[in-house]
DOFIMAR-127240 format. One line per field, with one value per residue (C-alpha): x, y, z negated; chain; residue in one letter. Coordinates in pm, whole numbers, always signed. Layout:
east: X:... $
north: Y:... $
up: Z:... $
chain: A:... $
res: A:... $
# end
This chain:
east: +11831:+12060:+12392:+12700:+12627:+12271:+12068:+11769:+11601:+11307:+11178:+10841:+10699:+10324:+10142:+9888:+9823:+9697:+9796:+9601:+9732:+9659:+9906:+10187:+10109:+10409:+10668:+10509:+10528:+10897:+10958:+10777:+10954:+11313:+11261:+11552:+11750:+11492:+11627:+11356:+11102:+11015:+10712:+10750:+10416:+10279:+10090:+10174:+10259:+10471:+10292:+10431:+10309:+10426:+10746:+11030:+10790:+10709:+10554:+10706:+10633:+10841:+10881:+11023:+11282:+11378:+11417:+11638:+11856:+11882:+11984:+12252:+12383:+12353:+12116:+11822:+11500:+11257:+10897:+10796:+10501:+10245:+10426:+10377:+10003:+9990:+10119:+9880:+9580:+9676:+9566:+9208:+8993:+8836:+8500:+8655:+8807:+8460:+8323:+8616:+8547:+8188:+8296:+8533:+8237:+8059:+7813:+7642:+7630:+7270:+7371:+7664:+7434:+7188:+7462:+7631:+7315:+7422:+7271:+7354:+7507:+7739:+7837:+7910:+8133:+8321:+8373:+8499:+8744:+8865:+8923:+9123:+9335:+9408:+9464:+9217:+9016:+8727:+8562:+8707:+9061:+9004:+8883:+9192:+9419:+9228:+9268:+9643:+9688:+9482:+9216:+8932:+8800:+8613:+8429:+8050:+8068:+8286:+8055:+7733:+7434:+7386:+7063:+6852 $
north: +8397:+8660:+8767:+8849:+9221:+9183:+9186:+8954:+8761:+8528:+8227:+8068:+7760:+7723:+7421:+7629:+7687:+8041:+8287:+8567:+8869:+8689:+8415:+8670:+8775:+8608:+8722:+9070:+9087:+8999:+9266:+9527:+9431:+9438:+9739:+9833:+9523:+9320:+9282:+9059:+8785:+8501:+8274:+7951:+7797:+7515:+7742:+7816:+8188:+8439:+8716:+9038:+9111:+9464:+9605:+9349:+9051:+8810:+8467:+8234:+7877:+7629:+7404:+7697:+7766:+7399:+7395:+7705:+7556:+7225:+7405:+7599:+7274:+7106:+6843:+6688:+6647:+6358:+6443:+6329:+6117:+6368:+6420:+6794:+6757:+7059:+7293:+7159:+7186:+7520:+7382:+7334:+7064:+6797:+6974:+7309:+7147:+7020:+7371:+7521:+7286:+7406:+7770:+7705:+7569:+7901:+7783:+8024:+7963:+7847:+7598:+7475:+7429:+7223:+7010:+6933:+6917:+7207:+7549:+7848:+8013:+7715:+7731:+8102:+8028:+7764:+8012:+8277:+8030:+7928:+8289:+8350:+8036:+8111:+8482:+8546:+8865:+8710:+8385:+8437:+8464:+8153:+7964:+8072:+7953:+7623:+7571:+7644:+7408:+7132:+7146:+7246:+6951:+7080:+6751:+6763:+6492:+6708:+7004:+6802:+6821:+7144:+7341:+7310 $
up: -14725:-14866:-14719:-14925:-14886:-15021:-14697:-14695:-14413:-14458:-14270:-14340:-14171:-14118:-13983:-13794:-13426:-13486:-13752:-13914:-14104:-14434:-14334:-14366:-14723:-14897:-14649:-14645:-15027:-15009:-14744:-14950:-15273:-15142:-14914:-14685:-14782:-14584:-14229:-14085:-14138:-13908:-13940:-13747:-13650:-13437:-13196:-12833:-12847:-13036:-13225:-13374:-13727:-13791:-13930:-13910:-13904:-13621:-13574:-13315:-13206:-13402:-13098:-12900:-13171:-13192:-12813:-12822:-13092:-12903:-12582:-12769:-12915:-12572:-12709:-12529:-12719:-12678:-12595:-12944:-13050:-12927:-12598:-12626:-12686:-12917:-12648:-12385:-12617:-12779:-13115:-12995:-13150:-12929:-12958:-12864:-12556:-12460:-12502:-12308:-12016:-12009:-12036:-11744:-11547:-11599:-11861:-12104:-12480:-12442:-12169:-12378:-12678:-12476:-12322:-12656:-12872:-13094:-13161:-12944:-13253:-13305:-12938:-12984:-13284:-13084:-12799:-13043:-13197:-12851:-12749:-13068:-13029:-12664:-12736:-12455:-12428:-12235:-12129:-11782:-11919:-12133:-11825:-11630:-11913:-11927:-11553:-11566:-11862:-11698:-11971:-11739:-11544:-11241:-11185:-11228:-11493:-11717:-11684:-11711:-11482:-11291:-11297:-10981 $
chain: A:A:A:A:A:A:A:A:A:A:A:A:A:A:A:A:A:A:A:A:A:A:A:A:A:A:A:A:A:A:A:A:A:A:A:A:A:A:A:A:A:A:A:A:A:A:A:A:A:A:A:A:A:A:A:A:A:A:A:A:A:A:A:A:A:A:A:A:A:A:A:A:A:A:A:A:A:A:A:A:A:A:A:A:A:A:A:A:A:A:A:A:A:A:A:A:A:A:A:A:A:A:A:A:A:A:A:A:A:A:A:A:A:A:A:A:A:A:A:A:A:A:A:A:A:A:A:A:A:A:A:A:A:A:A:A:A:A:A:A:A:A:A:A:A:A:A:A:A:A:A:A:A:A:A:A:A:A:A:A:A:A:A:A $
res: X:X:X:X:X:X:X:X:X:X:X:X:X:X:X:X:X:X:X:X:X:X:X:X:X:X:X:X:X:X:X:X:X:X:X:X:X:X:X:X:X:X:X:X:X:X:X:X:X:X:X:X:X:X:X:X:X:X:X:X:X:X:X:X:X:X:X:X:X:X:X:X:X:X:X:X:X:X:X:X:X:X:X:X:X:X:X:X:X:X:X:X:X:X:X:X:X:X:X:X:X:X:X:X:X:X:X:X:X:X:X:X:X:X:X:X:X:X:X:X:X:X:X:X:X:X:X:X:X:X:X:X:X:X:X:X:X:X:X:X:X:X:X:X:X:X:X:X:X:X:X:X:X:X:X:X:X:X:X:X:X:X:X:X $
# end
């Protein structure tokens, strides 16, 4: 968007729950090309959290922006077909949710691998993806987020059989 006095702002929409630096390449190129005329860039995404991406760039949840706009217009929004499922699941796949439940139960990558019939390396990759999607620094933080969001089922069935 360009104002009458030549200032430029950009909005990009991404259908992604998590964003990486490479996801900002087009809006970054625009910023770099127009220089000081660029006042800001906003990437709307389907993830749960806002993320700064450097000078005059940020990524924010699309649903949050729609909610803000609706409140300003005094409109009520329906829950939608997913009923807010994206926010509750943080963009995690069904398999990642299974792994997160086991992480929340205190299981190691080796235990997770045995429980889900996958390799320990695959379990490790799932855990890394979960940490990235939750913006968690550790397994403990991911487990806390899972408990708060209701994704960690503390029942023995969800965690599988316990070691003797």
